[in-house]
NUDRENKE-21623 format. One record per residue (C-alpha): residue in one letter; z, x, y. Coordinates in steps of 0.5 Angstrom, whole numbers, padded with zeros to 4 digits, always signed. Example, Ala and Ser with C-alpha at 12.3 -4.5 7.8 and 13.67 -1.06 7.14 Angstrom:
BEGIN
A+0016+0025-0009
S+0014+0027-0002
This chain:
BEGIN
X+0000+0000+0000
X-0002+0003+0007
X+0003+0004+0012
X+0002+0006+0020
X+0007+0009+0023
X+0007+0011+0031
X+0010+0016+0035
X+0008+0021+0040
X+0003+0026+0040
X+0005+0033+0040
X-0002+0037+0039
X-0009+0033+0039
X-0013+0033+0033
X-0014+0030+0026
X-0011+0032+0019
X-0012+0029+0012
X-0008+0031+0007
X-0002+0031+0003
X+0006+0030+0005
X+0011+0035+0004
X+0018+0033+0006
X+0023+0038+0008
X+0030+0035+0008
X+0035+0037+0013
X+0039+0043+0011
X+0035+0044+0004
X+0032+0050+0003
X+0025+0049+0001
X+0024+0054-0005
X+0017+0055-0009
X+0016+0059-0015
X+0010+0064-0015
X+0008+0070-0019
X+0009+0077-0017
X+0004+0082-0020
X+0007+0088-0023
X+0005+0093-0018
X+0010+0089-0013
X+0016+0088-0017
X+0019+0094-0014
X+0018+0091-0007
X+0020+0084-0009
X+0027+0087-0012
X+0028+0091-0006
X+0027+0085-0001
X+0032+0081-0005
X+0037+0087-0005
X+0036+0088+0003
X+0038+0080+0003
X+0044+0081-0001
X+0046+0087+0004
X+0045+0083+0010
X+0049+0077+0008
X+0055+0082+0006
X+0054+0086+0013
X+0055+0079+0016
X+0061+0077+0012
X+0064+0083+0013
X+0063+0083+0021
X+0066+0076+0021
X+0072+0078+0017
X+0073+0084+0022
X+0073+0079+0028
X+0078+0075+0025
X+0084+0075+0030
X+0091+0076+0027
X+0093+0069+0029
X+0088+0066+0025
X+0091+0062+0019
X+0091+0066+0013
X+0086+0060+0009
X+0080+0062+0014
X+0081+0069+0012
X+0081+0068+0005
X+0075+0063+0005
X+0071+0069+0008
X+0074+0074+0003
X+0072+0069-0003
X+0065+0069+0000
X+0065+0076+0000
X+0067+0077-0007
X+0062+0071-0010
X+0057+0075-0007
X+0059+0082-0010
X+0059+0078-0017
X+0054+0081-0022
X+0052+0074-0023
X+0049+0073-0016
X+0048+0080-0014
X+0044+0083-0020
X+0042+0078-0025
X+0037+0075-0020
X+0034+0082-0020
X+0033+0082-0027
X+0030+0075-0027
X+0025+0078-0022
X+0023+0083-0027
X+0023+0079-0033
X+0019+0073-0031
X+0015+0076-0025
X+0017+0071-0020
X+0019+0071-0013
X+0026+0073-0011
X+0028+0066-0008
X+0026+0062-0015
X+0030+0067-0019
X+0036+0066-0015
X+0035+0059-0015
X+0035+0059-0023
X+0041+0063-0023
X+0045+0058-0019
X+0043+0053-0023
X+0045+0056-0029
X+0052+0058-0026
X+0053+0051-0024
X+0051+0048-0030
X+0057+0052-0033
X+0062+0050-0028
X+0060+0043-0029
X+0061+0043-0037
X+0068+0046-0036
X+0073+0040-0033
X+0077+0045-0029
X+0079+0043-0021
X+0079+0051-0019
X+0072+0051-0021
X+0070+0046-0016
X+0072+0051-0011
X+0068+0056-0014
X+0062+0052-0014
X+0062+0051-0007
X+0063+0058-0006
X+0056+0059-0010
X+0053+0054-0006
X+0054+0057+0001
X+0053+0064-0001
X+0046+0062-0004
X+0044+0058+0002
X+0046+0064+0006
X+0042+0069+0002
X+0036+0064+0002
X+0036+0063+0009
X+0036+0071+0010
X+0030+0071+0005
X+0026+0066+0009
X+0027+0070+0015
X+0024+0076+0011
X+0018+0071+0009
X+0016+0064+0007
X+0014+0061+0001
X+0006+0060+0000
X+0004+0053+0000
X+0002+0050-0006
X-0001+0043-0006
X-0009+0044-0007
X-0014+0038-0006
X-0020+0037-0011
X-0024+0043-0007
X-0018+0048-0008
X-0017+0048-0001
X-0010+0048+0002
X-0008+0041+0006
X-0001+0040+0007
X+0002+0036+0012
X+0009+0038+0013
X+0014+0032+0015
X+0021+0035+0018
X+0027+0034+0022
X+0025+0039+0027
X+0020+0045+0026
X+0022+0052+0029
X+0017+0056+0033
X+0018+0062+0028
X+0017+0057+0022
X+0011+0054+0025
X+0008+0061+0026
X+0009+0063+0019
X+0007+0056+0016
X+0000+0057+0020
X-0001+0063+0016
X-0002+0059+0010
X-0007+0054+0013
X-0002+0048+0015
X-0006+0042+0016
X-0001+0039+0021
X+0006+0037+0022
X+0010+0031+0024
X+0017+0032+0026
X+0022+0027+0028
X+0026+0030+0034
X+0021+0035+0037
X+0020+0034+0045
X+0013+0034+0047
X+0014+0040+0052
X+0018+0044+0047
X+0016+0051+0045
X+0014+0048+0038
X+0009+0043+0041
X+0006+0049+0046
X+0005+0053+0040
X+0002+0047+0036
X-0003+0046+0041
X-0004+0054+0042
X-0006+0054+0034
X-0010+0048+0034
X-0005+0044+0029
X-0005+0037+0030
X+0002+0034+0031
X+0006+0028+0032
X+0014+0027+0034
X+0018+0021+0035
X+0018+0018+0029
X+0025+0016+0027
X+0027+0017+0020
X+0020+0019+0018
X+0022+0023+0012
X+0025+0016+0009
X+0018+0012+0010
X+0014+0018+0007
X+0014+0021+0000
X+0012+0028-0003
X+0005+0028-0005
X+0003+0021-0001
X-0004+0022+0002
X-0004+0022+0010
X-0008+0021+0016
X-0005+0024+0022
X-0008+0023+0029
X-0005+0028+0034
X-0008+0025+0040
X-0006+0018+0039
X+0001+0020+0035
X+0000+0016+0029
X+0000+0017+0022
X-0003+0013+0016
X+0001+0013+0010
X-0004+0012+0003
X-0010+0010+0008
X-0015+0005+0005
X-0022+0007+0003
X-0025+0004+0010
X-0019+0008+0014
X-0021+0015+0010
X-0028+0014+0011
X-0027+0013+0019
X-0023+0019+0020
X-0027+0024+0015
X-0033+0022+0020
X-0028+0023+0026
X-0026+0030+0023
X-0034+0032+0022
X-0035+0030+0030
X-0029+0034+0032
X-0032+0040+0028
X-0039+0039+0031
X-0036+0039+0038
X-0032+0045+0037
X-0039+0048+0034
X-0042+0046+0041
X-0036+0049+0045
X-0037+0056+0041
X-0044+0056+0044
X-0041+0057+0051
X-0037+0064+0048
X-0042+0069+0052
X-0043+0064+0058
X-0040+0065+0064
X-0034+0061+0067
X-0038+0059+0073
X-0038+0052+0077
X-0044+0048+0078
X-0044+0050+0085
X-0044+0058+0083
X-0036+0059+0084
X-0034+0064+0079
X-0027+0063+0075
X-0023+0068+0071
X-0021+0065+0064
X-0015+0069+0062
X-0011+0069+0055
X-0004+0068+0054
X-0002+0071+0047
X+0004+0074+0044
X+0002+0077+0037
X-0004+0083+0036
X-0007+0078+0031
X-0009+0073+0037
X-0013+0079+0041
X-0019+0078+0036
X-0019+0070+0038
X-0018+0072+0045
X-0024+0076+0045
X-0029+0071+0041
X-0028+0066+0046
X-0030+0070+0052
X-0023+0071+0055
X-0024+0076+0061
X-0016+0078+0061
X-0010+0078+0058
X-0006+0074+0063
X+0000+0074+0060
X+0003+0078+0054
X+0010+0075+0051
X+0014+0081+0049
X+0020+0077+0046
X+0017+0078+0038
X+0018+0085+0039
X+0026+0084+0039
X+0027+0078+0034
X+0029+0078+0027
X+0031+0085+0026
X+0037+0089+0026
X+0036+0094+0031
X+0033+0093+0038
X+0026+0097+0039
X+0027+0104+0042
X+0022+0106+0048
X+0018+0110+0042
X+0016+0104+0038
X+0015+0100+0044
X+0010+0105+0047
X+0006+0105+0040
X+0005+0098+0040
X+0003+0097+0048
X-0001+0103+0047
X-0005+0100+0041
X-0005+0093+0045
X-0008+0096+0051
X-0013+0101+0047
X-0016+0095+0043
X-0016+0091+0049
X-0021+0096+0052
X-0024+0094+0059
X-0020+0088+0059
X-0013+0088+0063
X-0007+0087+0060
X-0001+0083+0064
X+0005+0085+0060
X+0011+0080+0061
X+0018+0083+0061
X+0023+0081+0056
X+0024+0073+0057
X+0030+0072+0052
X+0034+0066+0053
X+0042+0066+0054
X+0042+0062+0047
X+0039+0068+0043
X+0043+0074+0041
X+0039+0080+0040
X+0042+0086+0035
X+0047+0090+0038
X+0048+0086+0044
X+0054+0082+0045
X+0056+0077+0050
X+0063+0075+0052
X+0061+0068+0052
X+0056+0062+0050
X+0053+0059+0055
X+0053+0051+0056
X+0046+0051+0059
X+0042+0057+0057
X+0036+0055+0061
X+0041+0056+0067
X+0045+0062+0064
X+0043+0070+0063
X+0036+0070+0061
X+0030+0073+0063
X+0030+0078+0069
X+0038+0076+0070
X+0039+0079+0063
X+0034+0085+0064
X+0038+0087+0070
X+0045+0086+0067
X+0042+0091+0061
X+0039+0096+0065
X+0038+0101+0059
X+0034+0095+0055
X+0030+0094+0061
X+0028+0101+0063
X+0026+0103+0056
X+0021+0097+0056
X+0019+0099+0063
X+0018+0106+0061
X+0014+0104+0055
X+0009+0100+0059
X+0008+0105+0064
X+0006+0110+0058
X+0001+0105+0055
X-0002+0104+0062
X-0005+0111+0061
X-0010+0108+0056
X-0012+0102+0060
X-0011+0097+0066
X-0004+0094+0065
X+0000+0089+0070
X+0008+0088+0069
X+0010+0081+0070
X+0017+0080+0072
X+0020+0073+0069
X+0025+0068+0073
X+0025+0072+0079
X+0029+0068+0084
X+0032+0072+0090
X+0030+0078+0094
X+0035+0082+0091
X+0033+0081+0084
X+0026+0083+0086
X+0028+0090+0089
X+0033+0092+0083
X+0027+0091+0079
X+0022+0095+0083
X+0028+0100+0084
X+0028+0101+0076
X+0021+0101+0075
X+0021+0107+0081
X+0026+0111+0077
X+0023+0110+0071
X+0017+0113+0074
X+0021+0119+0076
X+0024+0120+0070
X+0018+0120+0066
X+0015+0125+0071
X+0021+0130+0071
X+0020+0130+0063
X+0012+0131+0064
X+0011+0125+0060
X+0004+0122+0062
X+0004+0115+0065
X-0001+0110+0069
X-0001+0106+0075
X+0001+0099+0074
X+0000+0092+0078
X+0006+0089+0079
X+0007+0081+0079
X+0012+0076+0078
X+0013+0069+0075
X+0014+0063+0080
X+0018+0059+0076
X+0024+0056+0080
X+0024+0052+0086
X+0027+0058+0090
X+0022+0063+0089
X+0017+0057+0090
X+0020+0056+0097
X+0020+0063+0099
X+0012+0065+0096
X+0010+0068+0103
X+0015+0073+0102
X+0015+0075+0095
X+0007+0075+0095
X+0007+0080+0100
X+0012+0085+0096
X+0008+0084+0089
X+0000+0085+0087
X+0000+0078+0084
X+0003+0072+0083
X+0003+0068+0076
X+0005+0061+0076
X+0009+0058+0070
X+0008+0051+0071
X+0013+0049+0065
X+0019+0052+0067
X+0017+0050+0075
X+0017+0043+0073
X+0023+0043+0069
X+0027+0046+0074
X+0024+0042+0080
X+0025+0035+0076
X+0032+0037+0073
X+0029+0035+0066
X+0030+0040+0060
X+0023+0039+0057
X+0026+0041+0050
X+0031+0035+0050
X+0027+0029+0046
X+0031+0024+0050
X+0029+0026+0057
X+0022+0029+0055
X+0018+0023+0057
X+0020+0024+0064
X+0017+0031+0064
X+0011+0030+0069
X+0007+0035+0071
X+0003+0030+0076
X+0009+0029+0080
X+0007+0029+0087
X+0013+0034+0089
X+0010+0039+0083
X+0003+0038+0085
X+0005+0040+0092
X+0009+0046+0091
X+0003+0049+0086
X-0002+0047+0092
X+0002+0051+0097
X+0003+0057+0092
X-0004+0058+0091
X-0006+0057+0098
X-0001+0062+0101
X-0004+0067+0096
X-0011+0066+0098
X-0009+0066+0105
X-0006+0073+0104
X-0011+0075+0099
X-0007+0076+0093
X-0009+0074+0086
X-0006+0068+0083
X-0006+0065+0076
X-0003+0059+0073
X-0001+0061+0066
X+0003+0055+0064
X+0001+0049+0060
X-0003+0046+0066
X-0008+0052+0066
X-0010+0050+0059
X-0010+0042+0060
X-0017+0040+0062
X-0014+0034+0065
X-0012+0039+0071
X-0018+0044+0071
X-0022+0040+0077
X-0015+0039+0081
X-0013+0046+0080
X-0020+0048+0082
X-0020+0044+0088
X-0013+0047+0090
X-0017+0054+0090
X-0015+0057+0084
X-0020+0061+0081
X-0016+0065+0075
X-0013+0060+0069
X-0009+0063+0063
X-0008+0059+0057
X-0008+0060+0050
X-0014+0063+0047
X-0016+0056+0043
X-0016+0052+0049
X-0021+0057+0053
X-0028+0054+0051
X-0026+0047+0053
X-0023+0049+0060
X-0030+0053+0061
X-0034+0047+0059
X-0030+0043+0064
X-0031+0049+0069
X-0039+0049+0068
X-0039+0042+0070
X-0035+0042+0076
X-0037+0042+0083
X-0032+0045+0088
X-0033+0041+0094
X-0032+0035+0090
X-0026+0038+0087
X-0023+0039+0094
X-0025+0032+0096
X-0021+0029+0091
X-0015+0034+0091
X-0014+0033+0098
X-0013+0025+0097
X-0009+0027+0091
X-0004+0031+0095
X-0003+0026+0100
X-0001+0020+0095
X+0006+0019+0093
X+0005+0014+0088
X+0004+0016+0080
X-0001+0011+0078
X-0005+0012+0084
X-0005+0020+0083
X-0007+0018+0075
X-0012+0014+0078
X-0015+0019+0082
X-0015+0025+0077
X-0018+0020+0072
X-0024+0019+0077
X-0024+0026+0079
X-0025+0028+0071
X-0031+0022+0070
């Protein structure tokens, strides 16, 4: 029987596939074979997970205050003892070699064996031991998941992977890993339309929906699904007519993409001859090839946070230099704008301790604030970028600048880094200095800041969030996140106009740059540099090539005068006809 569920579209596109329901709090474990030549590596991966969990538990035990009740200490001690038992720490490694299976499945099998023994013995003490085993195994599985993700194994009749994930929430890191396994699409119950997961889904071209309450209750594993990311609908067990319709729709989308690919080598020039620069936002080296294929002319924003995540030690200057230098060399003549660490207050880096947790991370110690507190981390990154600049065109973007003090201190550290590299006779290159305009304070002081840097990058996501006081990751208020709010449009227009007057380069690198709804409006405001996810480049180029600057200016003027949301939407729709 067919069932239609409606939510909110996160990322456009259509997917046909089979449901794979991820239950909250339940580790997803698949079995797969390990070839002989990789068995040593798989055992080493398991042993490394055991080591990491032991270090975590030991660290917790050492931090327990003397005043803490003894039961808490005993609780942690029991977990350490459970971890060290051969049934947990060594038996799964033996299973990996004997059965040639992955570490997760070997551990799960061993856990099932232990729990069966406990169930067969009617002893109250063993109930506690069962809980210890469950918790310790969960910690090991979580650590293994951070190392790798299980391959997706549901195949269609043509042996193509076609899984649609159904989950409570999907983290950006999990989405990146799942995508490497040809994920068809996903449905999350509680992701916000402007969350980082949603942005990544649009970047990767993965159809996605959110806001379907209890989706995991209504959808069962293996059921056939049709997911329409544009309209936020999902059809469970579709009939033949619906399947035929959507298969044709998918064919039409593929044809449209083929037509877009014909634009790869063509310039981004308006109908009346105005040249526009299309840049790319990337965060992984693998995206460089995608960017080059779609004809992007620069890396408008390279995010560096992934270099610091999911590791035991922070990357030092040498490691960062090697990475950035490799990126710059592979980019060739293409300019690379590297954004310095934009870590949030809700993210703990290895070896970096904070005195307290932040009740509102978006207003806490993040981005440039973090860098100026942890100057050694910041200086290492700056030195690595300066050294990489000897191999090509490099810019540095400072995130979340809000005051003259922050910009001055950052410039001082950059200057000192140059002096130290010179004194050590280490080669480095010239960089262009840029800053993000993401908070109202910086937007209001745009003329001051634009005179003190080489270029300005407008981060429309955070700027909208801070101006409207709306957390774009909170699905309870994310529907109020409105990039067409008259205040947002006027502020962005003022930034662009001010930079153009001062002859300073300005680019938009937030979501608005990659949304064709805003392409002509931004052109009318005077923007000539759009930076977006590589997957969005060709569609934006298509709109640019069919646009007239004079017409765009005319509509932009009318839109900026209006304060009524419905009138603004009406004018934008007319502009895009």
